[in-house]
Residue, then its C-alpha position, 0 to 999 in steps of 0.5 A: x362207868x369209866x372214871x376220868x380225871x380233869x383235863x390235863x396236858x398229859x392226857x390230851x393228844x395221844x396221836x402226838x405220842x406216836x408221832x413224837x417217837x415217845x412210843x415203841x410200836x413194832x410188829x403187825x400181828x393180830x394180837x398185841x402186847x402193851x408194855x408199861x415201864x417203871x418210874x426210872x425206866x423207859x420204853x427202851x428197857x422193853x426193846x429186846x423183848x419186843x424185838x423177839x416178839x415182833x414177828x408174832x405180835x404187835x408190841x407197843x411200849x408208850x412213854x408214860x408221863x413220868x419222865x424228866x420233861x419240864x411239862x410233866x411237873x406242874x399241873x402234871x400227874x397227881x395220882x395213879x388214877x390219872x396214869x390209869x386214865x392216860x393208859x386207858x385213853x391211849x389203848x382206846x386211841x390205838x384201837x387194839x383187838x385182843x391184847x395182853x398188858x404187861x407192866x414193871x414196878x409202877x407200870x405193873x400197878x398201872x396195868x392192874x389199875x387198867x384191868x380193874x377199870x376196864x375188866x373186859x378189855x385185856x386178855x391177860x395181865x403180866x406183872x414184874x416186880x409190881x407195886x400195889x401191895x408193898x414197894x420200898x419207896x423213894x420218899x425217905x431215901x432221896x437226899x437233898x444233895x445227892x452224890x454219884x456214890x449215893x446214886x450208885x447205891x440206889x441203882x444197886x438196890x434196883x439191879x442185881x447185875x452190877x455190870x448194868x450200873x454203868x458210869x453213863x447210867x449213874x451220870x444220867x440219874x445223878x443229873x436228874x436228881x440235881x433237878x430239884x423240881x423234877x425230884x419233887x415231881x418224882x417224890x409226888x409220883x412215888x407217894x401216890x404209888x405208895x398210897x395206892x393199895x390194890x390189896x382188897x381189889x385183886x379178887x376182882x381181876x378175872x383174867x389170866x395173870x402171870x407174875x415174873x419176879x426177881x429172886x433178889x428183888x429188894x424193892x418188891x421182894x418175892x414174898x410180894x409176888x407170892x401175895x399177888x398170886x394168892x389174891x388173884x384167881x388163875x395166877x401163876x408166879x415165875x421166879x428168875x434167879x440172880x435178878x433184881x427189881x427189873x427182870x425185863x431189863x436184867x434177863x430179857x431172854x428168860x423173861x421172853x421165854x416165860x412170857x411166850x409160854x404164857x401167851x401161847x396158852x392164853x392168847x394163841x395166834x390164830x392158825x391162819x395168821x401164824x401161817x400167813 
């Protein structure tokens, strides 16, 4: 039986998600890839990978209801269950055929939640710096009065390539952390992520699974990726050097090559479709 949560504004009109531009949707392939972002990320962080794959697959990256919009907060997401419901309803609404689901950080945990709840839907699972076993959370690190220097340090924990930590990024995160209502919401989602362990459920995943991990990930260290691999049948782990918690953002070309290899083995495009 599919478990659903009580009605929520976050899980109602999924067509509105598409029409509002909150979802990147490219390509016309018969097979699809669904990309799920992390807590401080967005669909745009998947764009370079999606552009490279859009000539062969339909590629979709929805905005998860964990962003800074005021409507997300009170009465919004309370648990990983609800985020699993959100993605489940969205995929059903999209009426996809064969697809792989791919998630980074919080998005990885939601992808696992989806595959546990809908065991016969996805053709493959891809995890990048996924939560669900261990994640160095935000609960004890967010300060009541953040400074830009603190925000830069927080970003450095996530991103190995410091060139990606631009003044614009720091200003955006700093502005978000000045919004105390939003910070309370983020901490609530962070606690829900911390409290949702899938350790004893991973043996239920019976689909090809790929882990793509940054060797320098300080949020979910490579040992976490190795533990995922040991607990999931038919799982493989690939490590990207000089890379932190968001390999899709830091090394999109390397990420794409690894993903393409996995897709070619587990979701090959039909010859008729590939040749047109």
